[in-house]
C-alpha positions as CSV (number, residue, x, y, z in Angstrom):
1,Y,20.2,1.2,-11.4
2,A,17.5,0.8,-13.8
3,L,18.5,3.7,-15.8
4,K,22.0,2.3,-16.3
5,L,20.5,-0.8,-17.4
6,W,18.3,0.8,-20.0
7,P,20.9,1.6,-22.5
8,V,21.8,-2.0,-22.6
9,F,18.5,-3.5,-22.8
10,F,17.9,-0.9,-25.7
11,Q,20.9,-2.1,-27.5
12,V,20.1,-6.0,-27.2
13,M,16.7,-5.4,-28.4
14,Y,17.7,-3.8,-31.5
15,D,20.5,-6.2,-32.1
16,L,17.8,-9.1,-32.4
17,S,17.0,-7.8,-35.7
18,P,19.6,-6.7,-38.6
19,D,17.2,-4.4,-40.6
20,Q,16.0,-1.7,-38.4
21,H,13.9,0.0,-41.1
22,D,10.9,-2.5,-41.9
23,N,7.5,-1.2,-41.7
24,F,4.6,-2.7,-39.8
25,N,3.9,-5.3,-42.5
26,G,7.5,-6.0,-43.2
27,C,7.7,-7.1,-39.4
28,L,4.8,-9.3,-39.5
29,S,6.1,-11.4,-42.4
30,K,9.1,-12.2,-40.0
31,L,7.1,-13.6,-37.6
32,K,7.3,-17.3,-37.1
33,W,4.6,-19.5,-35.1
34,C,5.5,-22.7,-33.3
35,K,3.3,-25.4,-32.1
36,L,3.8,-27.9,-29.2
37,S,3.8,-31.3,-30.7
38,D,4.2,-33.7,-27.4
39,I,4.9,-33.7,-23.9
40,T,6.9,-36.4,-22.5
41,I,7.4,-37.1,-18.9
42,V,10.8,-38.8,-18.0
43,H,12.2,-40.1,-14.8
44,K,15.7,-38.7,-13.4
45,K,17.1,-42.1,-15.1
46,N,15.8,-41.1,-18.6
47,N,13.3,-43.8,-18.3
48,S,10.1,-42.4,-20.3
49,R,7.0,-43.0,-18.4
50,M,4.1,-41.2,-20.2
51,R,3.9,-39.2,-23.3
52,F,1.1,-36.9,-24.5
53,A,1.0,-36.4,-28.3
54,L,-0.7,-33.2,-29.5
55,D,-2.3,-33.5,-33.1
56,Y,-3.4,-30.4,-34.9
57,E,-5.4,-29.5,-38.4
58,E,-2.9,-27.6,-40.4
59,R,-4.2,-25.4,-43.4
60,P,-2.7,-22.9,-45.0
61,N,-5.6,-20.4,-44.9
62,Q,-6.6,-21.4,-41.6
63,R,-5.4,-20.9,-38.1
64,L,-3.6,-23.6,-36.4
65,V,-6.4,-26.0,-34.5
66,L,-5.7,-28.4,-31.9
67,K,-7.5,-31.6,-32.9
68,S,-6.7,-34.2,-30.3
69,V,-4.7,-35.1,-27.3
70,R,-3.3,-38.7,-27.0
71,E,-2.2,-39.9,-23.6
72,E,0.3,-42.9,-24.5
73,K,1.2,-45.1,-21.9
74,V,3.0,-48.8,-21.8
75,Q,-0.4,-50.7,-21.6
76,S,-3.1,-48.2,-23.0
77,A,-3.5,-45.2,-25.1
78,R,-6.3,-42.9,-24.3
79,K,-7.4,-40.1,-26.7
80,Y,-9.5,-36.8,-26.1
81,S,-10.7,-35.0,-29.5
82,F,-11.9,-31.5,-29.8
83,E,-14.2,-29.8,-32.1
84,Y,-14.7,-26.1,-32.7
85,N,-17.2,-23.5,-34.1
86,H,-16.0,-22.7,-37.8
87,P,-12.5,-22.0,-37.1
88,E,-11.9,-21.4,-41.2
89,L,-14.0,-18.2,-40.7
90,L,-11.4,-16.5,-38.4
91,P,-9.0,-14.1,-40.1
92,P,-5.3,-14.4,-40.2
93,Y,-3.4,-13.7,-37.2
94,L,-2.9,-10.0,-36.4
95,S,-5.4,-8.9,-38.9
96,N,-6.5,-5.5,-37.3
97,K,-10.1,-6.6,-37.3
98,T,-10.9,-6.6,-33.4
99,D,-13.5,-4.7,-31.1
100,H,-12.3,-2.6,-28.1
101,W,-11.7,-5.7,-26.3
102,G,-9.3,-7.4,-28.7
103,Y,-12.0,-10.1,-30.1
104,Y,-12.6,-10.5,-33.8
105,N,-15.3,-8.4,-35.3
106,A,-14.9,-8.7,-38.8
107,Q,-14.1,-4.8,-39.2
108,E,-11.0,-3.0,-40.0
109,A,-10.6,0.0,-37.8
110,N,-8.4,2.5,-40.1
111,V,-6.5,5.0,-38.0
112,S,-6.7,7.5,-40.9
113,D,-10.6,7.6,-40.2
114,L,-10.6,9.4,-36.7
115,E,-14.6,9.9,-36.7
116,G,-15.3,6.4,-37.7
117,F,-12.6,4.6,-35.8
118,Y,-14.7,4.1,-32.7
119,A,-17.9,2.5,-34.5
120,K,-15.4,0.0,-36.3
121,K,-14.3,-1.3,-32.6
122,E,-17.4,-2.0,-31.6
123,A,-18.3,-5.7,-30.7
124,N,-20.0,-7.9,-33.6
125,P,-22.2,-10.5,-32.0
126,T,-22.0,-12.8,-34.8
127,C,-18.5,-13.4,-34.6
128,A,-18.4,-13.9,-30.8
129,S,-18.2,-17.8,-30.8
130,L,-16.0,-18.2,-34.0
131,G,-13.2,-20.6,-33.4
132,L,-14.6,-21.7,-29.9
133,L,-14.5,-25.1,-28.4
134,T,-17.8,-26.9,-29.2
135,K,-17.2,-30.5,-28.3
136,I,-15.0,-32.6,-26.3
137,T,-15.1,-36.5,-27.1
138,Y,-13.5,-38.6,-24.3
139,S,-11.5,-41.8,-24.6
140,T,-14.6,-43.8,-23.3
141,G,-16.5,-42.6,-26.2
142,G,-18.9,-40.0,-24.4
143,Y,-18.8,-36.3,-25.0
144,S,-19.6,-33.0,-23.9
145,R,-20.9,-30.4,-26.2
146,F,-20.8,-26.5,-25.3
147,V,-23.1,-23.6,-26.9
148,F,-21.9,-20.2,-26.4
149,E,-23.6,-16.9,-26.9
150,P,-22.0,-13.1,-27.0
151,H,-21.7,-11.1,-23.9
152,L,-24.5,-8.7,-23.0
153,Y,-24.3,-5.8,-20.3
154,S,-27.0,-3.5,-19.3
155,K,-24.8,-1.3,-17.1
156,N,-21.4,0.4,-17.6
157,L,-18.7,2.4,-15.4
158,K,-18.9,6.1,-15.8
159,Q,-15.6,7.6,-17.4
160,N,-14.2,8.2,-14.0
161,R,-14.8,4.6,-13.0
162,W,-14.8,5.5,-9.1
163,E,-17.8,7.7,-9.3
164,G,-19.8,4.6,-10.2
165,C,-22.1,3.0,-12.7
166,Y,-24.9,4.1,-15.1
167,T,-27.6,1.9,-16.9
168,E,-27.7,1.6,-20.6
169,E,-30.9,2.3,-22.4
170,A,-30.9,-1.2,-23.8
171,D,-28.3,-4.3,-23.3
172,K,-25.3,-3.7,-25.4
173,Y,-23.0,-6.5,-26.7
174,A,-19.3,-6.9,-25.5
175,G,-16.4,-8.7,-26.8
176,G,-16.2,-12.2,-26.4
177,A,-18.5,-15.1,-25.4
178,R,-20.2,-16.8,-22.4
179,I,-21.4,-20.4,-21.9
180,K,-25.0,-20.7,-22.6
181,E,-25.5,-24.6,-22.6
182,I,-23.6,-27.9,-21.7
183,Y,-24.8,-31.0,-23.1
184,T,-23.4,-34.6,-22.3
185,S,-23.6,-38.0,-24.0
186,G,-22.2,-41.1,-22.1
187,T,-22.7,-43.2,-25.2
188,G,-21.2,-40.9,-27.8
189,K,-24.6,-41.0,-29.5
190,Q,-26.7,-37.9,-30.4
191,E,-30.0,-39.6,-29.3
192,D,-28.4,-40.1,-25.8
193,E,-27.5,-36.5,-25.3
194,T,-29.0,-34.7,-22.5
195,L,-28.9,-31.1,-21.3
196,K,-26.7,-30.8,-18.2
197,H,-27.0,-27.0,-17.4
198,R,-28.6,-23.9,-19.3
199,Y,-27.4,-20.4,-17.8
200,Y,-29.3,-17.1,-17.8
201,Y,-27.1,-14.0,-16.8
202,A,-30.0,-12.1,-15.3
203,L,-32.0,-11.7,-12.1
204,T,-34.8,-13.5,-13.7
205,K,-34.9,-15.6,-16.9
206,G,-36.5,-13.1,-19.1
207,G,-35.1,-9.8,-17.5
208,R,-32.3,-7.6,-18.5
209,S,-28.6,-8.8,-18.4
210,S,-26.9,-8.5,-15.2
211,G,-23.8,-7.6,-16.6
212,V,-21.7,-4.5,-15.8
213,C,-19.0,-3.4,-18.2
214,G,-15.6,-2.9,-16.9
215,G,-15.2,0.6,-18.5
216,Q,-15.5,2.7,-21.3
217,F,-13.1,3.4,-24.1
218,K,-11.8,6.6,-25.7
219,Y,-9.2,7.1,-28.5
220,F,-9.1,10.6,-29.2
221,Y,-8.5,13.4,-26.9
222,Q,-9.0,17.0,-28.4
223,N,-7.8,20.4,-27.2
224,N,-6.7,19.1,-23.7
225,T,-4.8,22.0,-22.1
226,I,-1.4,21.1,-20.4
227,R,0.2,23.5,-17.7
228,G,3.7,24.1,-17.7
229,F,5.9,24.4,-14.5
230,D,6.4,27.8,-15.2
231,K,3.5,30.2,-14.3
232,G,1.5,31.1,-17.3
233,T,3.0,28.5,-19.5
234,S,0.7,26.1,-21.2
235,K,-0.1,24.3,-24.6
236,R,-3.2,22.6,-25.9
237,V,-2.7,18.9,-27.0
238,S,-4.8,16.5,-29.1
239,M,-3.9,13.0,-28.9
240,F,-4.9,9.9,-30.9
241,A,-4.2,6.1,-30.1
242,S,-5.1,2.9,-31.7
243,T,-5.7,1.4,-28.3
244,S,-7.9,3.3,-25.7
245,V,-6.1,6.2,-23.7
246,L,-8.3,5.2,-20.6
247,P,-6.4,2.9,-18.2
248,A,-8.6,-0.1,-18.2
249,C,-11.7,-1.8,-19.2
250,A,-11.8,-4.7,-16.7
251,N,-14.3,-6.0,-14.4
252,S,-12.4,-9.0,-12.3
253,Q,-9.6,-11.4,-13.5
254,G,-9.3,-9.9,-16.9
255,A,-13.0,-10.4,-17.8
256,S,-14.5,-7.5,-19.9
257,V,-17.9,-8.1,-18.3
258,G,-19.0,-9.4,-14.8
259,Y,-22.2,-10.5,-13.7
260,T,-24.2,-9.8,-10.6
261,D,-26.7,-12.4,-11.1
262,V,-26.6,-15.8,-12.8
263,I,-29.3,-18.6,-13.1
264,E,-28.1,-22.3,-13.8
265,E,-30.9,-24.5,-14.7
266,N,-30.6,-28.2,-14.5
267,A,-32.0,-31.2,-17.0
268,D,-35.0,-31.9,-14.5
269,G,-36.1,-28.3,-14.5
270,S,-34.6,-27.2,-11.0
271,Y,-32.3,-24.3,-11.1
272,Q,-29.7,-22.4,-9.0
273,K,-29.4,-18.8,-8.5
274,Y,-26.2,-17.1,-8.0
275,H,-25.6,-13.6,-6.6
276,Y,-22.1,-12.0,-7.1
277,T,-20.1,-8.9,-5.7
278,N,-19.8,-6.6,-8.6
279,F,-19.3,-2.7,-9.4
280,D,-23.0,-2.1,-9.1
281,N,-23.3,-3.4,-5.3
282,G,-20.5,-1.5,-3.6
283,H,-17.3,-2.6,-4.9
284,L,-15.9,0.1,-7.3
285,D,-12.2,1.1,-7.6
286,D,-10.8,3.8,-5.8
287,R,-9.7,7.3,-7.2
288,F,-5.8,7.9,-7.3
289,E,-4.3,10.1,-4.5
290,C,-3.1,12.9,-6.5
291,N,-2.0,13.8,-9.9
292,M,-0.2,16.8,-11.6
293,Q,-2.3,17.6,-14.6
294,Q,-6.2,18.9,-14.0
295,G,-8.7,17.7,-16.4
296,M,-6.7,14.4,-17.2
297,E,-8.4,12.4,-14.2
298,S,-10.2,9.8,-16.4
299,N,-6.9,8.4,-17.9
300,E,-4.8,8.2,-15.0
301,Q,-3.9,5.2,-13.0
302,Y,-6.5,4.2,-10.6
303,A,-6.4,1.9,-7.2
304,D,-7.7,-1.4,-8.5
305,K,-10.1,-3.5,-6.0
306,A,-10.7,-6.3,-8.7
307,Q,-10.2,-8.8,-6.0
308,E,-13.4,-7.6,-4.1
309,R,-15.4,-8.5,-7.4
310,G,-16.8,-11.9,-8.5
311,L,-17.4,-13.3,-5.2
312,L,-20.2,-15.6,-4.3
313,L,-22.8,-13.9,-2.0
314,C,-25.6,-15.9,-2.2
315,K,-26.7,-19.1,-4.0
316,Q,-30.3,-20.3,-3.9
317,Y,-31.5,-23.7,-4.7
318,F,-34.9,-24.2,-6.5
319,D,-37.0,-27.1,-7.2
320,S,-38.7,-27.7,-10.7
321,M,-41.8,-25.9,-9.5
322,S,-40.0,-23.0,-8.5
323,K,-40.0,-23.6,-4.8
324,L,-37.0,-22.4,-2.6
325,R,-35.4,-25.2,-1.1
326,K,-32.0,-24.0,0.0
327,D,-30.6,-20.4,0.6
328,R,-26.7,-20.1,1.3
329,T,-25.2,-16.8,2.0
330,I,-21.6,-15.7,2.5
331,T,-20.2,-12.7,4.0
332,Y,-16.5,-11.7,3.3
333,E,-13.7,-9.6,5.2
334,K,-10.2,-8.4,4.3
335,N,-7.3,-10.5,5.5
336,K,-5.8,-7.0,6.2
337,K,-7.7,-4.1,7.5
338,T,-4.7,-1.7,7.9
339,N,-1.5,-1.3,6.3
340,N,-3.1,-3.2,3.2
341,Y,-1.4,-1.2,0.2
342,V,1.6,-0.1,-1.2
343,R,2.4,3.4,-2.4
344,A,3.0,4.0,-6.2
345,M,3.7,6.9,-8.5
346,H,4.0,7.3,-12.3
347,A,5.9,10.7,-13.2
348,T,7.7,12.2,-16.1
349,Y,8.3,15.6,-17.7
350,Y,8.4,16.8,-21.5
351,N,9.4,20.1,-23.2
352,I,6.5,22.3,-23.9
353,C,7.9,23.0,-27.5
354,E,10.9,21.4,-29.1
355,G,14.1,23.8,-28.7
356,Y,12.6,25.8,-25.6
357,P,13.4,25.2,-21.9
358,E,10.0,25.3,-20.7
359,S,8.4,22.1,-19.8
360,Y,5.5,20.4,-18.0
361,G,5.1,17.2,-16.1
362,E,2.4,14.3,-16.0
363,G,2.3,12.3,-12.9
364,V,0.0,10.3,-10.5
365,C,0.1,8.8,-7.0
366,Y,-2.1,5.9,-6.3
367,K,-2.5,2.8,-4.2
368,V,-1.5,-0.8,-5.1
369,Y,-4.0,-2.8,-2.6
370,T,-2.4,-6.1,-1.2
371,Y,-5.4,-7.6,0.7
372,T,-7.4,-10.6,-0.4
373,M,-11.0,-11.1,0.6
374,L,-11.8,-14.1,3.0
375,P,-15.3,-15.8,4.2
376,S,-16.0,-14.5,7.6
377,L,-19.6,-15.8,7.9
378,E,-21.8,-18.4,6.0
379,R,-25.3,-18.9,6.6
380,E,-27.1,-22.0,5.2
381,V,-31.1,-22.3,5.5
382,L,-33.0,-25.5,4.4
383,F,-36.9,-25.2,3.7
384,E,-38.9,-28.5,4.2
385,N,-42.4,-29.0,4.9
386,G,-42.9,-25.1,5.8
387,D,-40.2,-25.2,8.3
388,S,-36.9,-23.7,7.9
389,I,-33.4,-25.4,9.2
390,V,-30.5,-23.0,10.0
391,K,-27.1,-23.5,10.0
392,Q,-24.4,-20.9,10.6
393,S,-20.6,-20.5,10.6
394,A,-18.4,-18.1,11.5
395,Y,-14.6,-18.1,10.4
396,K,-11.4,-16.3,11.8
397,Y,-8.0,-16.4,10.4
398,N,-4.5,-15.8,11.1
399,A,-1.9,-13.2,10.0
400,R,-1.4,-15.2,7.1
401,G,-5.0,-15.6,5.9
402,I,-4.9,-19.4,6.8
403,L,-8.4,-20.3,8.7
404,Q,-7.6,-20.9,12.4
405,E,-11.3,-20.9,14.1
406,T,-14.4,-22.0,13.0
407,F,-17.7,-21.5,15.2
408,T,-20.7,-23.3,14.0
409,T,-24.4,-23.1,15.3
410,L,-26.4,-26.4,14.2
411,P,-30.1,-26.3,13.6
412,T,-30.5,-27.9,17.1
413,N,-28.7,-24.8,18.5
414,D,-25.6,-26.8,19.7
415,K,-22.5,-24.9,19.2
416,L,-19.3,-26.2,17.6
417,L,-15.9,-24.6,18.0
418,R,-13.0,-25.9,16.0
419,L,-9.5,-24.5,16.9
420,T,-6.5,-25.1,14.6
421,T,-2.9,-24.3,15.2
422,Y,0.0,-24.1,12.9
423,A,3.9,-23.9,13.1
424,D,3.5,-19.9,13.5
425,D,1.7,-20.5,16.8
426,M,4.5,-22.8,18.2
427,K,7.8,-21.9,20.4
428,A,10.7,-21.2,18.3
429,T,12.1,-24.8,18.8
430,P,14.2,-26.0,15.9
431,A,11.4,-28.1,14.1
432,Y,8.8,-25.7,13.9
433,A,11.2,-22.7,13.2
434,A,12.4,-24.9,10.3
435,M,8.8,-25.3,9.1
436,V,8.3,-21.3,9.0
437,K,11.8,-20.9,7.4
438,H,10.6,-23.3,4.5
439,H,7.3,-21.9,4.3
440,V,5.3,-25.0,5.6
441,V,3.0,-22.9,7.4
442,G,-0.5,-24.1,6.3
443,V,0.0,-27.7,7.8
444,P,-2.2,-28.4,11.2
445,I,-0.5,-29.2,14.4
446,E,-3.1,-29.4,16.5
447,Q,-6.8,-29.3,16.1
448,L,-9.4,-29.1,19.1
449,T,-13.2,-29.5,18.6
450,F,-15.7,-28.3,21.4
451,R,-19.3,-28.9,21.7
452,N,-21.0,-26.7,23.7
453,G,-17.9,-25.7,25.7
454,S,-16.8,-29.3,26.1
455,L,-13.8,-30.8,24.2
456,V,-15.2,-33.8,22.1
457,N,-12.1,-34.3,19.8
458,A,-8.5,-33.5,19.6
459,T,-5.7,-34.3,17.2
460,L,-2.0,-33.5,17.3
461,S,0.8,-33.8,14.6
462,T,4.2,-33.3,15.9
463,F,7.3,-32.7,13.9
464,K,11.2,-32.9,14.0
465,L,14.0,-32.6,12.0
466,N,15.3,-35.2,9.6
467,A,18.9,-35.8,10.7
468,K,19.9,-36.5,7.1
469,N,19.3,-32.9,6.0
470,N,17.7,-31.0,8.7
471,F,14.3,-30.5,7.0
472,P,11.1,-30.8,9.2
473,V,9.4,-34.2,9.0
474,L,6.2,-35.7,10.8
475,D,7.5,-37.2,13.9
476,K,4.1,-38.4,16.0
477,I,0.4,-38.5,15.5
478,Y,-1.8,-38.3,18.5
479,N,-5.7,-38.6,18.7
480,G,-7.8,-37.8,21.7
481,M,-11.7,-38.8,21.5
482,Y,-14.1,-37.9,24.1
483,K,-17.8,-38.7,24.4
484,W,-20.3,-35.7,24.5
485,P,-21.1,-34.2,27.0
486,D,-18.3,-35.4,29.1
487,S,-16.4,-32.4,30.0
488,K,-12.6,-32.4,30.1
489,S,-10.5,-29.8,32.1
490,D,-7.2,-30.4,30.1
491,F,-7.8,-27.7,27.5
492,A,-4.0,-26.9,27.3
493,R,-2.9,-26.3,23.8
494,F,0.5,-27.8,22.4
495,D,3.3,-25.1,22.5
496,G,5.7,-26.8,20.3
497,E,7.4,-28.7,23.5
498,T,5.0,-30.0,25.9
499,I,2.4,-32.8,25.1
500,P,-1.0,-32.2,26.9
501,Q,-1.7,-35.1,29.1
502,R,-5.1,-35.8,27.1
503,Y,-3.2,-37.5,24.3
504,G,-1.4,-40.4,26.0
505,E,0.5,-42.8,23.7
506,A,0.7,-41.8,20.0
507,E,-1.4,-43.4,17.5
508,I,1.8,-43.9,15.2
509,Q,5.5,-42.7,15.4
510,F,7.7,-42.1,12.5
511,N,11.3,-43.3,13.4
512,K,13.7,-43.0,10.4
513,Y,13.9,-41.1,7.2
514,D,16.0,-41.0,4.4
515,A,17.7,-38.0,2.4
516,N,14.6,-37.6,0.5
517,N,12.2,-37.2,3.5
518,N,10.6,-40.6,2.8
519,Y,10.1,-42.1,6.1
520,R,11.8,-45.6,6.5
521,E,10.2,-46.9,9.5
522,A,6.8,-46.4,11.5
523,I,5.5,-48.0,14.8
524,A,1.9,-47.9,15.5
525,K,0.2,-48.0,18.9
526,G,0.9,-51.5,20.4
527,G,4.5,-52.0,18.8
528,R,3.2,-52.9,15.2
529,R,6.1,-51.9,13.0
530,V,6.4,-51.0,9.3
531,V,9.4,-50.8,7.4
532,L,9.4,-49.4,4.0
533,F,12.4,-49.7,1.2
534,W,12.4,-46.9,-1.4
535,Q,13.2,-46.8,-5.0
536,K,16.8,-44.9,-5.1
537,E,16.3,-41.2,-5.6
538,F,12.3,-41.6,-6.1
539,K,9.3,-41.0,-4.2
540,R,7.9,-44.5,-4.6
541,P,8.3,-47.6,-2.2
542,V,9.4,-50.6,-3.7
543,A,8.8,-52.9,-0.7
544,I,7.0,-52.8,2.5
545,F,7.3,-55.2,5.5
546,K,4.8,-55.4,8.2
């Protein structure tokens, strides 16, 4: 099916441009840049309610720069202004002066210079923060100011990225920038400016960078032997590409560098230490399952595990005297331990030499992981007067990865258990089946809280189908409060049909809904009634009668 569509797609792509013979520079001259000038939010009756105007600094020799955003209302207008770090020093778009990661480095790498190409793609720290946002002035007159610095890393992945990391002899620059300092001024005056946060990307303030680069770069393969399908057939291939022939250089969520340890210093001298998952503490990508050409392992597709990196493992709070005041640790688990990947394959074949029948294949089989990481255990320790106070919580999830059970051990050694049920846990009655059908699966139906085995609190929200459109809507809300340590024997859970006896009369009941699922009448415990009238086709009440 895809092969049948390809000729059509190919023809459409070429019909977009009448001239098929332009060179690279000729194509660049035809590019058109557009800007977003305003955003208007309009109600269904075309009554304009809110408008955002975007103002730019437009110069023929400079990139387009957003100067301000004005939020215009009927009674007031609010403006947010922006300043940047020397945007006039940035080159024109598509200047070909970029480093390995695509950031500006003021050096043009020429494809005719194969030997010097790699060096011209190295990061340039003097260019890292050019054009970045440095100041936001708010409508109240105050501002926030930002200071950036270039990325630094001390570790990199081996060329076969699943084999581990190695440590560089000295910290190296990577493309892009990271936040260094944040300042604020409530009055807008410089003399009132105060430091909010300062960041150190290391285990200690004076230590080496904790950054791990997301992989290496390679542009030139030389004398690589390709084996043909027929025994004894082969050829040597040398290949150059202006983008790396290795599959990726990414740590997590598109970042070129991920930091294992970060220190956040506050204005009063206190600080927080953060420790994250990374390549260097057990979260490498996986090797592919198999491939066709030996010797090409490093540029084959791998099984990406980026979802495991960048997760907070530990946060420590220190006072201005560097005394540890609080320690928080988090453990994670996969939401799916089995059947948590799909199989994927890239494969094709080529003739070894043009005009000859002998051919060779290139292909790789690999996994695409489908799991996510969820917190399973959280431990918090407070340090006061030489003593430690410990609180610990364990989490369990349902098959959809939604939190269903929390078990907490308090500093008093009391045990709290909170259980939550959802539409998936109910019998397949029409209302709850409709909730699952419409993906309303994260709304709690019943929540039970136990203290040392005794039920101390219970809430229940029941649903029904709206007679106007058969969409599931809230029906009744129940609440059961028990004083600890009174023990209750009625631990039966709501199953979608039978209301457990512990609840008694509903706290509130929603009787009537309109076609937009807005409730028209609600009756509270004791018979107090509330009637609402809604603006036609809208989500706002225009009258409430009690």
